C-alpha positions, 0 to 999 in steps of 0.5 A, spaced: 909 377 433 908 373 440 914 373 445 918 366 444 917 361 449 924 359 451 925 352 453 926 351 461 933 349 460 939 353 464 942 358 458 949 356 455 953 363 454 955 363 446 962 365 448 963 358 452 961 354 446 966 358 441 971 357 447 971 349 445 977 348 442 975 341 439 969 344 435 973 350 432 967 354 431 968 361 429 963 367 429 963 371 422 957 376 423 953 379 428 954 382 435 960 379 439 956 380 446 958 376 452 951 376 454 948 372 448 946 365 451 943 359 447 938 354 450 938 349 445 941 346 439 937 344 433 938 342 426 934 344 420 934 345 412 927 348 412 927 354 408 922 357 413 924 354 420 920 359 424 914 353 425 919 349 428 923 353 433 921 354 440 926 360 441 933 361 444 936 356 439 943 355 436 940 353 429 944 349 425 944 348 417 948 346 411 945 350 407 941 344 403 935 349 402 938 355 399 937 355 391 942 357 386 940 364 385 939 366 392 944 371 393 941 376 388 934 376 391 931 377 398 932 370 400 937 370 405 934 377 408 927 373 409 931 367 412 934 370 417 928 375 419 924 369 420 929 366 425 930 372 429 922 373 429 922 366 432 927 368 437 933 364 435 939 366 439 944 364 433 945 361 426 951 355 425 953 354 418 956 348 416 962 348 411 961 342 406 959 338 403 954 343 400 957 349 400 965 351 400 964 357 404 959 361 408 955 365 403 956 372 403 949 374 402 948 370 409 953 374 412 950 381 410 943 379 412 946 376 419 950 383 420 943 387 418 939 383 423 944 382 429 944 375 429 950 371 431 953 367 425 958 361 426 962 358 421 962 350 423 968 347 420 968 340 416 971 336 421 965 338 426 959 335 426 952 338 428 951 332 433 958 334 436 956 341 437 949 339 440 953 334 444 957 340 447 951 344 448 948 339 452 954 338 456 955 345 457 948 345 459 949 339 464 955 343 467 950 349 468 945 345 471 949 342 476 952 349 478 945 352 479 943 346 483 949 347 488 948 354 488 941 354 490 943 348 495 948 352 498 943 358 498 938 354 502 942 352 507 945 359 509 938 362 509 936 356 514 942 358 518 940 365 518 933 364 520 936 361 526 940 366 529 938 371 534 937 377 529 933 372 524 930 377 519 937 382 518 941 375 517 936 372 512 936 379 508 944 379 508 944 372 506 939 373 500 943 380 498 949 376 498 947 370 494 943 375 488 949 380 488 944 386 490 939 388 495 934 385 499 929 389 503 923 388 507 917 392 507 911 393 512 904 393 511 904 400 510 910 400 505 915 403 510 922 399 509 923 395 516 930 392 514 935 392 508 941 389 506 946 389 501 949 394 496 944 401 496 942 402 489 945 408 486 939 410 481 933 413 485 928 411 480 930 403 481 929 404 489 922 408 488 920 403 483 922 397 488 918 400 493 912 401 488 912 394 486 912 392 494 906 397 495 902 394 489 903 387 492 902 389 499 894 391 497 893 384 494 889 378 498 893 373 494 898 369 498 903 367 493 904 373 489 910 376 485 911 381 481 918 383 477 920 389 473 926 392 470 928 399 471 935 403 470 938 397 468 936 394 475 932 387 475 927 388 480 922 383 484 917 383 489 914 377 493 908 377 498 909 374 504 902 371 505 895 373 505 893 378 511 900 380 513 902 385 508 909 384 509 913 384 502 920 382 500 923 386 495 930 384 491 934 388 486 940 386 482 944 388 476 942 381 473 937 375 474 941 369 474 937 362 473 937 360 480 935 367 483 928 366 483 928 360 487 933 363 492 928 369 493 922 364 494 926 360 500 927 367 503 920 369 502 918 363 506 922 364 511 921 371 512 913 369 512 914 365 518 918 370 522 914 376 521 907 372 521 904 370 528 906 364 531 900 360 534 900 354 538 892 356 539 887 360 536 888 368 537 881 369 540 882 364 545 889 368 547 885 375 547 880 372 551 885 370 556 888 376 556 882 380 557 880 376 563 886 377 566 886 384 566 879 384 568 881 380 575 880 373 573 884 368 577 890 366 573 888 358 574 882 360 571 885 363 565 890 358 564 886 353 560 885 358 554 892 358 553 893 351 552 896 348 558 896 347 566 903 347 568 908 352 565 915 354 565 918 361 565 924 362 560 928 368 560 933 369 555 938 374 552 941 374 545 949 375 545 952 381 543 945 386 542 939 387 545 933 383 542 928 386 537 920 384 536 922 379 530 927 376 534 923 375 540 917 372 536 922 367 532 925 365 539 918 364 542 916 359 535 923 355 537 920 354 544 913 352 542 910 358 545 907 364 542 906 367 549 912 372 548 914 378 552 919 383 550 923 387 555 929 392 554 934 387 555 930 380 556 925 376 552 920 372 557 917 366 554 911 362 558 912 355 555 907 349 557 911 344 561 910 339 556 915 342 551 922 342 555 926 348 552 933 346 549 939 351 548 938 356 542 943 358 538 945 365 539 941 366 546 942 365 553 936 362 557 934 361 564 928 356 565 924 356 571 921 350 575 914 347 572 909 351 576 901 352 576 898 359 574 898 361 581 906 361 581 907 364 575 910 370 579 915 366 583 917 362 577 919 369 573 924 370 579 926 363 578 927 364 571 931 371 572 936 368 577 937 362 572 939 367 567 943 371 571 947 364 573 947 362 566 950 369 563 955 369 569 958 361 568 957 362 560 952 356 560 947 356 554 941 354 559 941 354 566 934 350 569 932 352 576 933 347 581 926 344 584 929 339 590 925 341 596 930 345 601 931 345 608 928 352 608 922 349 606 921 346 613 920 353 616 913 356 616 912 361 610 910 367 614 915 366 619 921 366 614 919 372 611 918 376 617 925 374 619 928 375 612 925 382 612 928 384 619 935 381 617 935 384 610 932 391 612 938 395 612 940 393 605 937 397 599 934 393 593 941 394 589 945 392 595 940 386 596 940 384 589 948 384 589 949 380 595 944 375 592 948 374 586 955 374 589 952 369 594 949 364 588 956 365 585 960 363 591 963 369 592 966 370 585 967 378 584 968 377 576 962 372 575 958 377 579 960 383 575 958 379 569 952 377 571 950 384 574 953 388 568 958 392 572 965 393 574 968 388 579 970 394 583 963 396 584 961 389 586 967 389 591 964 396 594 957 394 594 959 387 598 963 391 603 957 396 604 953 390 605 957 387 611 958 394 614 950 395 614 949 388 616 954 388 622 957 381 620 962 377 617 961 375 610 966 370 610 963 366 615 959 360 611 954 360 617 952 367 615 952 366 608 947 360 609 943 364 613 943 370 608 942 366 602 935 363 606 933 370 607 934 373 600 931 367 597 924 368 601 924 376 599 
């Protein structure tokens, strides 16, 4: 027989219905399994209820259809077998007014076919049982919607963290009570969260399920399986990407598929290529730059004429490629460069960067393509200042300065001569120390060194320059010189 089409309603544990004191139902036959659930309540006095069942029902009957000589033949075996074949979950037999007790042959048949049999007392109406089922279903639906809503909110919050992919996987594993794994296009495990499956066959089966999906072209593909008592599910993250989300859990709750689907959508966005223009245009721009084209001639291919350079560092850990891509998407630009401890993003000037949760940002002034290199230095200094002052975002000041009145070549020549005794490390330490108004602690934080190291370097600068760094005039002149270099 074909599998029954169970109604799309939240299941109600049979044990919850039996626990209702107002119904006074009593199970007298069949398995007492706490995992048995019902999806429906249906009343029928048909001798063969099979054509009228959808599957998953609690079938209620008063035994009107039972002939007088039913106990001596195969009537009850035939009756119960048809209920089981239709996918019925349980049978409720009403005592009175037709029968004073539940027929023994019916009890025996339910035991033989492992169909739970409930005795419905005379004071309990079938409509009362059906109403109780609907009440329990409404409670289950409310609980399911609340669970899915909370999961969606936590997954969305996880996607905005500096480590979005591991955070989404952790939240998904927590909500399904199992394990979540992200597989790459080649089938390798990129990231995972949740409890490790003890059974090796379940781990291998999940990887195999993901491998099947990775080779498909469809953008909305899922696959499920059950291995060694573990429910497995795999979700393709989009055509052409090849990434697959795998989920393993000891049981499958009604809202799990919805929760996992939300996570799959978020992971597809995080692992996909975030584009503000066509990939071909960006490739052409990069090729032209490598072949010696002027930046200003390449800039139109990248979608903007004036630009901001953003330097960013995540809190508490080094950035990774996925986090860098997610940051670029949040700032509205796919032009992202991941260095060892900083992420650099080239952003069109009309997209004003905003503080990002979990990140510290330094933003340059808006510049043309011929000033990208200068803006890169501005963003780096703004980031150092932001980290030292523990500010989420610091922008480079763009006001005209007094030093701008000095011709560029003369200013640079003076700066090189004045700072010639200093090594690059000492010059950068002096620049940071002056920018932070001589604060030892904040300079140490910005440079990631001990405060005593800062003191030693500044003392060395004073000795090499043969000057008093406590003099504000000296500090001003040195600051102008450092800015030129």
